C-alpha positions in Angstrom: 16.1 64.2 -14.7 16.0 60.4 -14.8 13.1 58.5 -16.4 12.6 56.5 -13.1 12.1 59.7 -11.2 9.7 61.1 -13.7 7.6 57.8 -13.6 7.7 58.0 -9.8 6.5 61.5 -9.7 3.6 60.6 -12.3 2.5 57.8 -10.0 2.7 59.9 -6.9 0.4 62.6 -8.2 -1.9 60.4 -9.8 -2.4 58.3 -6.7 -2.9 61.5 -4.8 -5.5 63.0 -7.3 -7.5 59.8 -6.8 -7.2 59.5 -3.0 -8.1 63.2 -2.4 -10.9 63.8 -4.9 -12.7 60.4 -5.4 -15.6 60.5 -2.8 -17.9 57.8 -1.6 -20.8 59.1 -3.6 -18.9 59.1 -6.8 -20.2 56.2 -9.2 -19.4 57.4 -12.8 -15.8 58.3 -13.5 -14.2 59.7 -16.7 -10.9 58.2 -17.6 -8.7 60.2 -20.0 -5.5 59.3 -21.8 -1.8 60.0 -21.2 1.0 58.2 -19.3 0.1 59.8 -16.0 -3.5 58.7 -16.3 -2.3 55.1 -16.5 -1.6 55.5 -12.6 -5.0 57.0 -12.1 -6.7 53.8 -13.5 -4.3 51.7 -11.5 -5.2 53.5 -8.3 -8.8 53.1 -8.8 -8.4 49.5 -9.7 -6.8 48.9 -6.3 -9.9 50.2 -4.4 -12.0 47.4 -2.8 -15.2 49.0 -4.1 -14.0 49.2 -7.6 -16.7 47.2 -9.1 -19.3 50.0 -8.0 -17.7 52.4 -10.5 -18.8 52.9 -14.2 -15.8 54.3 -16.1 -16.2 56.4 -19.2 -13.2 56.3 -21.7 -12.1 59.2 -24.0 -10.4 56.9 -26.5 -9.0 53.5 -27.3 -6.1 53.8 -24.8 -8.3 54.7 -21.8 -10.7 52.0 -22.8 -8.0 49.5 -22.5 -6.9 51.0 -19.1 -10.4 50.5 -17.8 -10.5 46.9 -19.0 -6.9 46.1 -17.9 -7.6 47.3 -14.2 -10.8 45.3 -14.0 -13.1 48.3 -14.1 -16.7 48.5 -15.5 -16.8 50.0 -18.9 -19.5 52.6 -19.8 -20.3 55.3 -22.4 -21.7 58.7 -22.7 -24.7 57.3 -24.4 -25.7 55.7 -21.2 -24.1 58.1 -18.7 -24.5 61.7 -19.7 -23.5 63.0 -16.2 -20.1 62.2 -14.9 -19.1 62.6 -11.2 -15.5 63.2 -11.8 -13.0 62.8 -14.7 -9.2 62.5 -14.7 -7.2 63.2 -17.7 -3.6 64.3 -18.7 -2.5 67.3 -20.6 -0.1 68.4 -23.3 0.6 71.7 -21.7 -0.9 73.6 -18.7 -0.9 77.3 -18.0 -1.1 79.3 -14.9 -4.9 79.5 -14.9 -5.3 75.8 -15.6 -6.2 76.4 -19.2 -5.0 73.2 -21.1 -3.8 72.1 -24.6 -5.0 68.6 -25.3 -5.4 66.6 -28.4 -1.9 65.2 -29.1 -3.4 61.7 -29.4 -6.3 63.1 -31.7 -9.0 62.2 -29.1 -9.8 65.8 -28.2 -13.5 65.8 -29.1 -14.2 62.8 -26.9 -11.9 64.1 -24.1 -13.8 67.4 -24.1 -17.2 65.7 -24.0 -16.1 63.8 -21.0 -14.6 66.8 -19.3 -17.8 68.9 -20.0 -20.1 66.2 -18.8 -18.2 65.9 -15.5 -18.9 67.7 -12.3 -15.2 67.8 -11.5 -12.4 67.8 -13.9 -8.9 66.9 -12.6 -5.7 67.2 -14.5 -2.7 64.9 -13.7 0.6 65.4 -15.5 4.3 65.7 -14.9 6.1 69.0 -14.3 7.4 69.2 -18.0 3.7 70.0 -19.0 3.4 72.8 -16.4 4.9 75.7 -18.3 2.7 78.5 -17.2 2.2 79.8 -20.8 0.5 77.7 -23.5 2.7 77.3 -26.4 5.9 78.0 -24.6 6.8 74.2 -24.2 4.2 72.5 -26.4 5.6 73.4 -29.9 3.2 71.4 -32.0 0.4 73.8 -31.9 -3.2 73.7 -30.9 -5.0 70.6 -32.2 -8.2 71.5 -34.0 -10.6 68.9 -35.3 -12.3 69.8 -38.6 -14.6 68.0 -40.9 -12.6 66.7 -44.0 -14.2 69.0 -46.7 -13.5 72.0 -44.6 -9.8 71.7 -43.8 -8.6 74.0 -46.7 -11.2 76.7 -45.8 -10.2 76.4 -42.1 -6.4 76.5 -42.9 -6.8 79.9 -44.6 -8.9 81.4 -41.9 -6.3 80.3 -39.3 -3.6 81.9 -41.2 -5.6 85.1 -41.3 -5.8 85.2 -37.5 -1.9 84.7 -37.1 -1.7 81.0 -36.9 0.6 78.5 -38.7 -1.7 75.6 -39.4 -0.7 72.1 -40.7 -2.8 69.1 -41.4 -1.6 66.3 -39.2 -0.2 63.5 -41.3 -1.1 59.9 -40.8 1.5 57.2 -39.9 4.6 57.1 -42.1 3.5 53.9 -43.9 0.1 55.2 -44.5 -0.6 58.0 -47.0 -3.0 60.9 -46.1 -3.9 62.7 -42.8 -4.7 61.3 -39.4 -8.5 60.3 -39.2 -10.1 60.7 -35.8 -12.6 58.3 -34.3 -15.2 60.6 -35.6 -13.9 60.4 -39.2 -12.5 63.9 -39.1 -9.0 65.6 -39.8 -6.8 67.3 -37.3 -5.1 70.6 -38.0 -2.2 71.6 -35.6 -2.0 75.3 -35.5 1.0 77.1 -34.0 0.2 80.4 -32.4 3.3 80.9 -30.6 3.1 81.7 -26.9 -0.5 82.4 -26.0 -0.9 84.8 -23.1 -3.3 83.7 -20.4 -5.6 86.6 -21.2 -5.8 85.5 -24.9 -6.6 81.9 -24.6 -10.5 82.2 -24.3 -10.8 84.8 -27.1 -8.6 82.7 -29.4 -10.6 79.6 -28.5 -13.9 81.4 -29.4 -12.5 82.7 -32.7 -11.5 79.2 -33.7 -14.8 77.6 -32.9 -16.8 80.3 -34.7 -15.2 79.1 -37.9 -17.8 77.0 -39.9 -16.4 73.5 -40.3 -14.6 73.4 -36.9 -15.7 70.5 -34.8 -13.7 71.2 -31.7 -10.5 72.8 -30.4 -7.8 71.4 -28.2 -7.9 74.4 -26.0 -9.7 73.5 -22.6 -10.5 76.6 -21.3 -11.6 77.1 -17.5 -12.6 73.5 -17.3 -10.0 72.0 -14.9 -10.8 72.6 -11.3 -7.4 71.1 -10.1 -4.2 69.9 -11.4 -1.9 67.5 -9.7 1.7 68.0 -11.0 4.4 65.3 -10.5 7.8 66.9 -9.8 10.8 64.6 -10.5 13.4 67.4 -9.9 12.2 67.6 -6.3 12.7 64.0 -5.3 9.5 62.7 -6.8 7.1 65.0 -5.1 3.9 66.3 -6.4 2.1 69.7 -6.1 -1.5 70.7 -6.3 -2.6 73.6 -8.3 -6.0 75.1 -7.7 -5.9 78.6 -9.4 -3.1 80.9 -10.5 -2.8 82.8 -7.1 -2.3 79.6 -5.2 0.6 78.3 -7.4 3.5 78.1 -5.1 6.9 76.5 -5.0 7.5 73.0 -4.0 9.4 74.2 -1.0 6.3 75.8 0.6 3.9 73.2 -0.7 1.9 70.8 1.6 3.6 67.4 0.8 1.4 64.5 2.0 3.1 61.6 0.2 6.7 62.5 0.2 8.7 63.6 3.1 10.8 66.8 3.5 13.2 67.9 6.2 11.7 68.8 9.5 13.0 72.3 9.1 11.4 72.7 5.7 8.2 71.1 6.8 8.0 73.7 9.7 5.4 71.6 11.5 5.8 73.6 14.6 4.0 76.2 12.7 1.2 74.1 11.3 -2.5 74.5 11.6 -4.3 72.0 13.8 -5.2 69.0 11.8 -2.5 69.3 9.2 0.9 67.7 8.8 3.7 67.8 6.3 5.5 64.7 6.0 8.9 64.7 7.4 12.1 63.0 6.4 13.1 60.8 9.3 15.8 58.0 9.6 15.3 55.8 12.5 18.6 55.7 14.6 20.7 52.5 14.0 19.1 49.5 15.5 21.5 47.0 17.2 20.7 43.3 17.7 19.7 42.3 21.1 22.6 39.8 21.7 21.7 36.5 22.9 18.0 37.3 23.0 15.7 34.2 23.0 12.0 33.7 22.8 12.2 31.0 25.4 15.0 32.2 27.8 15.1 36.2 27.9 13.1 37.2 31.1 10.7 40.2 31.1 12.2 43.4 32.2 11.2 43.8 35.8 9.4 47.3 35.8 8.3 48.2 39.3 6.5 51.5 38.4 5.8 52.7 42.0 7.4 54.9 44.5 7.1 55.2 48.3 4.9 58.4 47.6 2.3 58.6 44.7 2.5 61.6 42.5 0.0 63.0 39.9 2.3 63.4 36.9 2.6 62.4 33.3 5.7 60.6 34.2 7.3 60.7 30.9 11.0 59.9 30.2 12.9 60.0 26.9 12.9 56.7 25.1 16.1 54.8 24.0 15.5 54.0 20.3 16.8 50.6 20.5 14.2 49.7 23.3 11.2 50.9 21.3 9.7 47.3 21.2 10.6 45.1 24.1 10.0 41.3 23.8 10.9 38.5 26.1 10.1 34.8 26.9 6.5 35.5 27.5 6.0 36.4 23.8 4.5 33.1 22.9 2.1 33.2 25.9 0.9 36.6 24.9 0.7 35.9 21.2 -1.4 32.7 21.9 -3.7 34.8 24.1 -4.1 37.4 21.4 -5.0 34.6 18.9 -7.5 33.2 21.2 -9.0 36.8 21.7 -9.2 37.2 17.9 -11.0 34.0 17.6 -13.5 35.1 20.3 -14.2 38.7 19.3 -11.9 40.1 16.6 -14.2 43.0 15.5 -14.3 44.3 19.0 -10.5 44.3 19.5 -9.1 45.7 16.2 -10.0 48.5 13.9 -8.3 51.1 11.6 -10.3 54.0 10.4 -9.8 55.2 6.9 -8.1 58.3 7.8 -5.4 56.5 9.7 -4.9 53.6 7.3 -1.6 55.1 5.9 -0.5 55.7 9.5 -1.1 52.0 10.2 0.9 51.0 7.0 3.6 53.4 8.3 3.8 51.5 11.6 4.1 48.3 9.8 6.9 49.6 7.6 8.8 50.8 10.7 8.2 47.3 12.4 9.6 45.9 9.1 12.8 47.7 9.6 13.0 47.4 13.4 12.0 44.0 14.4 14.2 41.8 12.1 17.2 44.0 13.2 16.5 43.8 16.8 15.2 40.3 17.0 16.7 38.3 14.0 15.9 35.0 15.7 12.2 35.7 15.6 11.7 37.9 12.5 12.8 38.0 8.9 12.4 41.0 6.6 10.9 40.0 3.2 10.2 42.0 0.0 6.6 42.2 1.0 6.8 42.4 4.8 7.8 40.2 7.6 7.9 36.5 8.3 7.9 35.1 11.8 10.5 32.5 11.7 9.2 30.7 14.8 5.6 30.5 14.1 5.8 30.6 10.4 3.4 33.5 10.1 3.6 35.6 7.0 2.7 39.3 7.0 2.4 41.0 3.6 1.9 44.7 3.4 4.6 46.4 1.5 3.3 47.3 -2.0 0.1 45.4 -1.3 -3.1 47.1 -2.5 -5.5 47.7 0.2 -8.0 45.3 -1.3 -5.6 42.5 -1.0 -4.8 42.8 2.8 -5.6 39.6 4.5 -5.8 41.3 8.0 -6.3 44.7 9.3 -2.8 46.3 9.5 -3.2 46.8 13.3 -3.9 43.3 13.7 -0.9 42.4 11.8 1.3 44.7 13.8 -0.1 43.6 17.2 0.6 39.9 16.3 4.2 40.7 16.0 4.7 42.2 19.4 3.5 41.8 23.1 1.9 45.1 23.1 -1.4 46.7 22.4 -1.3 49.4 19.9 -3.2 52.7 19.3 -3.1 55.5 16.7 -4.3 59.0 17.5 -5.0 61.7 14.8 -5.0 65.4 15.5 -8.3 67.1 14.5 -8.7 70.7 13.5 -9.2 71.8 17.0 -5.9 70.5 18.2 -7.6 67.3 20.0 -6.0 63.9 19.5 -8.7 61.5 18.4 -8.3 57.6 18.9 -8.8 56.4 15.3 -7.3 53.0 15.2 -5.7 50.4 17.3 -5.5 46.7 18.3 -6.4 46.5 22.0 -6.3 42.9 23.1 -4.8 42.7 26.5 -5.9 46.0 28.1 -7.6 44.4 31.1 -9.8 47.2 32.1 -10.9 48.9 28.9 -12.3 48.2 25.4 -11.4 49.7 22.1 -15.0 50.2 21.3 -15.6 52.3 24.3 -12.8 54.8 23.4 -12.6 54.7 19.6 -13.4 58.0 17.9 -13.0 59.9 21.4 -10.5 62.6 21.9 -7.7 62.1 24.5 -9.6 64.2 27.0 -12.7 62.3 26.9 -10.8 59.0 27.0 -9.4 60.0 30.4 -12.6 61.7 31.8 -14.7 58.7 30.6 -12.3 56.6 32.5 -12.6 58.7 35.6 -8.7 59.2 35.7 -8.2 61.1 39.1 -7.0 64.8 38.9 -7.0 64.7 35.2 -8.8 68.1 34.7 -6.8 69.8 37.4 -3.3 68.4 36.9 -3.0 66.5 33.7 -5.2 67.9 31.0 -3.3 71.0 30.1 0.3 69.6 30.2 -0.9 66.5 28.3 -2.5 68.5 25.5 0.5 70.8 25.3 2.9 67.8 25.3 0.9 66.0 22.3 0.9 69.1 20.2 4.5 69.8 20.5 5.8 66.2 20.3 8.3 65.8 17.4 9.4 62.8 15.5 12.8 62.7 17.0 11.8 62.9 20.8 9.9 59.7 21.6 9.0 59.0 25.2 8.0 56.3 27.6 6.0 56.1 30.7 5.1 53.4 33.2 2.1 52.8 35.4 0.6 50.1 37.6 -2.7 48.6 38.8 -3.8 45.9 41.1 -6.0 43.2 39.6 -8.0 40.5 41.4 -8.1 37.9 38.8 -5.5 36.0 36.6 -6.5 36.9 32.9 -4.1 39.5 31.5 -6.5 40.2 28.6 -9.7 41.1 30.5 -10.3 41.6 34.2 -13.6 39.7 34.6 -13.7 40.8 38.3 -14.9 44.3 37.1 -17.6 42.8 35.1 -18.4 40.8 31.9 -16.7 42.1 28.8 -20.0 42.0 27.0 -21.9 44.3 29.2 -22.0 48.1 28.6 -20.9 49.3 32.1 -18.0 47.9 33.9 -16.0 49.0 36.9 -14.8 48.3 40.2 -18.2 49.0 41.6 -19.4 45.6 40.2 -16.4 43.7 41.5 -16.3 41.4 44.5 -14.0 41.8 47.3 -10.9 39.7 47.1 -10.5 37.0 49.6 -7.3 35.2 48.4 -3.8 36.9 48.1 -3.0 34.4 45.4 -5.6 35.9 43.1 -4.2 39.4 43.3 -2.0 40.4 40.4 0.4 43.3 39.9 -0.3 44.8 36.5 2.3 47.3 35.0 2.1 49.1 31.7 5.1 50.4 29.8 3.8 52.8 27.2 5.9 54.3 24.3 4.8 57.4 22.6 5.9 58.5 19.2 5.1 61.0 16.4 5.0 59.2 13.1 7.0 61.1 10.5 4.8 60.6 7.4 1.4 60.7 8.7 2.0 63.0 11.8 -0.3 60.6 13.8 0.7 59.7 17.4 1.4 56.0 17.9 1.2 54.2 21.3 2.6 50.9 22.3 1.2 49.6 25.5 3.1 46.6 26.8 1.6 44.9 30.0 3.6 43.1 32.5 1.6 40.8 34.7 2.6 38.7 37.7 1.2 37.6 41.1 1.7 39.8 44.0 3.1 36.9 45.9 5.8 36.6 43.3 6.5 40.2 43.2 6.9 40.5 46.9 9.8 38.0 46.9 11.9 41.0 45.6 14.0 43.2 48.0 12.4 46.4 49.1 9.2 45.8 46.9 6.6 45.1 49.8 7.5 48.2 51.7 7.7 50.5 48.7 4.3 49.3 47.3 2.8 49.4 50.7 3.9 53.1 51.2 2.8 54.0 47.7 -0.6 52.5 48.2 -1.0 54.3 51.6 -0.4 57.6 50.0 -3.2 57.2 47.6 -6.0 59.9 47.8 -9.5 58.9 48.1 -10.3 59.5 44.4 -7.1 57.3 43.4 -8.6 54.7 45.7 -11.7 54.6 44.0 -10.1 54.5 40.5 -7.8 51.7 41.4 -10.3 49.6 43.3 -8.8 49.8 46.7 -11.9 48.7 48.6 -11.9 45.5 46.7 -8.6 44.2 47.6 -7.1 46.4 50.7 -8.4 43.8 53.3 -6.3 41.0 51.9 -3.3 43.0 50.3 -2.5 45.6 52.9 -1.9 43.1 55.8 0.1 41.0 53.4 2.3 43.8 52.3 2.9 44.8 55.9 3.8 41.2 56.8 6.2 40.9 54.0 7.8 44.3 54.8 8.5 43.1 58.4 10.0 39.8 57.1 12.4 41.8 54.8 13.2 44.3 57.5 14.2 41.5 59.9 16.7 40.5 57.2 18.1 44.0 57.1 16.3 45.0 53.9 15.2 48.6 54.9 14.3 51.8 53.2 17.5 53.2 54.5 19.7 50.9 52.1 17.2 51.0 49.3 18.6 52.5 46.0 16.2 54.6 43.9 16.1 53.1 40.5 12.7 54.0 39.3 11.0 52.5 37.2 12.6 49.2 38.3 
């Protein structure tokens, strides 16, 4: 067991203890001692609201931890009620009874623990022996008043203990003196059965002259145990019957194999982090931010069908960039200046997922597009714009931008994170929606997938799409990403927001507010290429939504396109026509498509010699 792994496991369990137990209404926090508690104080010190907390120390070491992490120091004299306390342990048994006092601070430690509504233990797995006295061989620490130590020593011998007054430092004569001016007797009782811990504690405390014992009986509500042997995982222990092996344990912060995680059998709203190695990413040879043209997605057929339209994703094509990157990037920057708070947001429960996205971008983008991105120790640099994105090992309080904003400024896509709730519904909890054209993040945030579609009046959603879509999302695995394409027609030239359906600042927008198109040069083809992935650590669903945008007149210069688009639109049902704004552009668009189709047919470009190459 390497020291490095031990420290990793300590940090892991300490961070988890804070993240999972520190609540918004907690204001007074007890901070104990020990090498694992160092990471508790570190984690609390990283919180953006750390100045709101008052921290109560159990001794000199914890006092220094509080000060070093920029936390507010308090005392039991002022704060007799503590919301939550975190402390280490010398040994833990299967019922969460604990031996403490190796540092001679047991009285203050027990005072803080007893004053706390919640008492959480953090330690590494070497302390989790299951039976007190089986691993900790120094005995139970007992604080006694100085002139009673001889009396207490004899009484401890009488009940089967082997007491020894704790000596001071080698260079100092006499016993250890506690902060309260007392002596410490360490008494070895051998292995103490779980059923004997409380009676033994009561016997010792009944001895006149005993100030306090180092037996913390039934005080801890939870223990977070770092396990270095299991690749720096941690496990939570709540009570004896819930103590299980690491293999069966929910692991939030460190991944295990997909087989071991068995997420196919998970309860809704839960996820066990999976080990996942992104397939090798090859460089896009000769890619240029000024020369590489957009991929010509032409996501329509001669007949319109109601399907999800998903296909397997080639891993190297996850993020597609081209010579319109600068134009899209600049439009995003303009949008952020105009209305940042309306375009970007990451809810607390998907913050880790957003960081996970950034970490994946950090691996993918510099490998795929090295002429645009460079990986750095703290994140990614854009070598063209000079932008610096720092997020790796950066405390949340030091983030200069929302993580979704950072991610969106690297790519041409809009981004969205959906999280599964306890009912199996996928809720939009974070995103950067800057170039969506027809919808706004604020209208969809915190809505389940079904409501996102029904609120958008997606045709045939309830009849044909709802069940297969929900089934697909619940079964999506980390190794099976998909892509899909769609298309729309737009009657104005801004890729970011289609003002023809209404002002972005009014509550209700739609085709019903749009004016009829009168000029074919103002009708644009808008196509989305969406990738859908399950993130392995958080289990969230991550969407990338890349919009391709060009004038219809330009589109119709391509062989077979006018006829195929014409037929596709003619096959729309009435509800599809309403959804896609047919009444607002058909008088201009349809005659134009017919005319261009005939021109191509006269040149011998016909359906008969067209090759089906969807979605191109």
